[in-house]
matplotlib code that plots the C-alpha trace (Angstrom):
import matplotlib.pyplot as plt

x = [123.3, 125.6, 124.9, 127.5, 131.4, 133.3, 134.9, 131.6, 130.3, 130.6, 130.8, 127.4, 125.9, 122.3, 119.8, 116.0, 114.1, 110.5, 107.9, 106.0, 102.9, 103.5, 100.5, 98.7, 100.2, 104.0, 103.4, 102.4, 104.7, 107.2, 106.1, 106.1, 109.6, 111.3, 109.0, 108.2, 104.5, 104.5, 100.7, 101.6, 102.4, 99.4, 96.7, 94.8, 92.6, 95.8, 97.7, 94.7, 95.5, 99.0, 100.3, 100.2, 96.8, 96.9, 98.8, 102.6, 105.1, 107.8, 110.6, 112.8, 110.3, 110.6, 114.8, 114.2, 111.5, 114.3, 116.6, 115.0, 113.6, 117.8, 118.1, 115.3, 117.0, 119.6, 122.5, 124.1, 122.9, 126.0, 128.6, 127.2, 129.7, 128.3, 126.6, 129.4, 128.0, 124.5, 124.0, 120.4, 117.3, 113.5, 112.3, 108.5, 106.1, 105.2, 101.5, 100.2, 99.1, 102.0, 103.7, 107.6, 110.8, 114.4, 116.6, 120.5, 123.6, 126.8, 128.7, 132.1, 134.1, 137.3, 140.0, 140.5, 143.4, 142.0, 142.1, 139.1, 136.4, 135.9, 133.7, 130.9, 129.2, 125.7, 123.4, 119.8, 116.6, 113.4, 110.3, 106.4, 103.9, 103.6, 107.9, 108.0, 111.2, 110.4, 113.8, 117.4, 121.1, 124.1, 124.8, 128.2, 128.7, 131.3, 131.1, 133.0, 135.6, 135.7, 137.3, 141.0, 141.5, 144.7, 145.3, 145.3, 141.8, 140.6, 143.1, 143.3, 141.6, 142.7, 140.1, 138.9]
y = [133.2, 130.3, 128.7, 129.2, 127.5, 125.6, 129.0, 130.6, 127.9, 127.9, 125.5, 126.1, 127.9, 126.7, 127.1, 126.3, 125.1, 126.1, 123.5, 120.7, 119.0, 115.1, 113.7, 110.7, 111.6, 111.7, 108.2, 106.3, 108.0, 107.1, 103.4, 103.2, 104.8, 102.8, 99.6, 99.5, 99.1, 97.6, 97.4, 100.0, 102.5, 101.6, 99.5, 101.9, 98.6, 96.8, 99.4, 100.4, 96.9, 98.0, 100.1, 103.2, 102.9, 104.0, 104.6, 106.2, 107.9, 105.4, 106.4, 106.9, 109.2, 111.3, 111.3, 112.0, 115.2, 116.4, 116.3, 118.4, 120.7, 121.6, 121.6, 124.2, 126.8, 127.9, 127.1, 124.4, 125.8, 124.8, 124.2, 120.7, 118.2, 115.0, 113.6, 111.5, 109.8, 109.8, 108.6, 108.3, 107.7, 107.4, 109.0, 108.9, 108.1, 110.5, 110.6, 111.9, 115.5, 116.2, 119.1, 118.8, 121.5, 120.8, 122.3, 122.0, 122.5, 123.0, 120.5, 119.9, 121.3, 119.1, 119.8, 117.5, 116.8, 118.4, 122.0, 122.8, 121.4, 120.4, 118.0, 119.7, 117.7, 118.7, 117.9, 117.6, 117.4, 116.8, 118.0, 117.9, 120.8, 120.1, 120.4, 116.9, 115.2, 112.6, 111.9, 113.1, 112.3, 113.2, 113.9, 114.7, 116.3, 117.9, 121.4, 123.5, 126.0, 129.4, 129.6, 131.2, 134.2, 136.0, 139.1, 136.9, 135.0, 132.0, 129.6, 126.2, 122.7, 119.5, 117.2, 114.5]
z = [79.8, 81.2, 84.5, 87.5, 86.9, 89.1, 90.6, 91.2, 93.7, 97.2, 99.7, 102.4, 99.4, 99.0, 96.2, 96.1, 93.8, 92.2, 92.3, 90.3, 90.6, 90.2, 88.0, 86.9, 83.5, 84.9, 86.6, 83.5, 81.4, 83.6, 83.9, 80.0, 79.9, 82.5, 81.4, 85.4, 85.7, 88.9, 90.5, 93.4, 90.6, 88.0, 89.8, 92.2, 93.7, 94.4, 95.6, 98.1, 99.5, 100.5, 103.3, 101.1, 101.1, 97.3, 94.1, 94.6, 91.9, 91.4, 93.6, 90.6, 89.2, 91.9, 91.4, 87.9, 88.5, 91.3, 88.5, 86.2, 89.3, 90.0, 85.9, 85.8, 88.3, 85.3, 88.2, 85.6, 82.2, 79.5, 82.7, 84.0, 82.2, 84.0, 86.3, 88.6, 91.7, 93.9, 97.3, 97.6, 100.1, 99.3, 102.6, 102.3, 99.2, 96.4, 95.6, 93.0, 93.3, 95.4, 94.6, 95.0, 95.4, 95.8, 98.5, 97.3, 99.1, 97.8, 100.5, 98.9, 96.0, 94.8, 92.0, 89.3, 87.1, 84.0, 84.4, 82.7, 84.9, 88.9, 90.8, 93.0, 95.9, 97.0, 99.6, 97.9, 100.1, 98.0, 100.0, 99.2, 99.4, 103.5, 103.6, 104.4, 103.4, 100.9, 99.4, 100.0, 99.8, 97.7, 93.9, 92.5, 89.3, 86.7, 86.4, 84.0, 84.8, 83.8, 80.0, 80.9, 78.4, 77.8, 75.4, 72.3, 72.9, 74.9, 75.1, 73.1, 74.9, 73.9, 72.4, 74.9]

ax = plt.figure().add_subplot(projection="3d")
ax.plot(x, y, z, "-o")
ax.set_aspect("equal")
plt.show()
């Protein structure tokens, strides 16, 4: 079943994801994929000497997990066309063992010149298991519109 189309999203509508626990494997895999082996993420002895008093997940790892949690809601299945823009804050560290959830709120809808899509702006808050905000910001995404159908069937779309 496809996710919601542009027309189906309403300004001020809110959604919450399920939870996901950040693991040692997540941090090590992210270091490998990104090439970021900074000792704050990979060296417990070094990390204990920092203000964080231990290893923390990469901020971008947390953002990636938040994106995955949003996708897992099903809201965007086969309707999300592109991630257009982001304004993001890393508020608090994410520690190995933290369980993250994400709150999404539709704050704006914008028409586009293309009739097959629209733009949605989401306020996004990533929280840990204690309901503390660890990351927040806005995501601007392009979402498909519902197909226009008449009595002869689906309308033709010009290839992009």
